[in-house]
Steps between C-alpha positions, in 0.01 A plus 500: 500500500243696705321608180488137379352387833234772487407408143472130596271579791283722283474227233410235759236727655355579157479131405318426825267794458409395145409145608132406489317335791279223358253366757359153426155377603675283763626817673862447391681808358758461222741790440634535146455692177180456299617494137163411344140518614170416334149390590628144511788556743848647547861416420721566804880516518576355845856528645496132606244319284583681176228597255165351603157518333222537761141453390256780588293268720792478747576877514317709762678831438813674367633776725160501674292534181298216341658351189215602267407829670385758237703814458346820642374745234446875535148642444422666165485844665549642844127557553389152399473218749761230463373201305509170685802289418422207269493158659816297460487244222506150649815306429452239227452145620816307423551125495597434864650157440875451461606169347830315499598214269789272608692261275803295599684200357825314555652177376808284482613240247803270502587275792150575630188640336281740698223742410327757722208720395317770695208717390273726703263791473401730789272798539460761774250781546463745787298811573371671814240231578639166383808305397512202262786257445477198269751265337537177303824305450626182332829324573639201310829308525659202330815303585634240257175541302292402802256747653595606852264796548167602352286735707243779468414761763208748466406739781324828571456731799263794550560755779226738615668816635352684799479878442760702696630185667794262471265202540342295222317172457549247222383190314733262320473190280756267343521190280811285460564203272819295530590180320766410756319541832299250703195702398393582144319828570459730798234770545496750786300810595514731800403830659654723766635839597830680463696814581747719312795557733707706252342666196761716322587543134827310549391245764177317575457245782167330573379216720184290483321240715202288399353156458501278191353171383700262281392200294730255320416262217691181434636472856419303814346810666128529430274799550584857588777576751478824707822696548613826657670753274780715646711695254713803422607660172728785395606698194823700512601734219874487555554765233332635188618184317486222762232349723474212746177313585466257790212306654457226760173328598433225752195271501463311834257206468195548723393134474839341571698692763871524420459462124546809283599641164749786444566695180773759444595695187776748418542682167749764386458691174698764313397731216658429162368793292418868546127443451499270806301241303770230489654356815715206609359298792660240725258316726515246783208299638479251786196291599496285812213261574517273804207294364712345223579133531775283348630506232419873484726748677349744749696787344471613137750770394517663155660798329485669161648778286260674261447804283202719593297713263271751671195641323 
């Protein structure tokens, strides 16, 4: 028994000693085993996150040495001066955008006929100086062969990251079209600042505050309407296969005190294949607008189930 205990302690110490310390450009250190490295990045076996590919632009060092540091070479002879080490080859520029395609459909036939369709595409890109997030979605529903929903939502946000700081500033724009609202189209644009409260590989939490201007077409409200923007967003990697995204944003009306809009989203996804390119997603979305008048409800709640293809 004592020999088994000693062997276990030796094995645990050896596993810890063989682990690599990967320091990211954000200052965070990941401890795991580097199983592959190249000019483009590394493949890291992490005890919690599993195997992760990390692009070279996010890696500051591995065990204190730069990722692409050249190996030291001995001089040709003892009397000759050592030749200067060759400069590291710059990592190749890779496509920084990551895209996701969503497709969902459901239906029922018999005592009642219903059809629900959902399609969306989203792209994200982030490096040490900026962060992009853009998306476009379409939702359509029928009940007893009568349309009950037909809407389009296109939006994009650009974050400018402040070097060696958790603060950033942003600009955002959005266009919505809805056949079953008191307005036909709605355009908004805004600017502001934000802060990253938690910035880890498995959890990210950010907040943002700004000001926006909104214009509706086909409604009783004319001209541009100024609004505050107060929001928070998070991304939680529950495990190597599951993730949870949440966001909530409030838009108090600056022209009409007491009136406001509120939007909240929640989406859970799980990996369906080893390549992590196919996922199942379940999403919830709620939009509240105190400006709506009869016969339109103030609250508009929707949900969907979709397959995601990441490329």
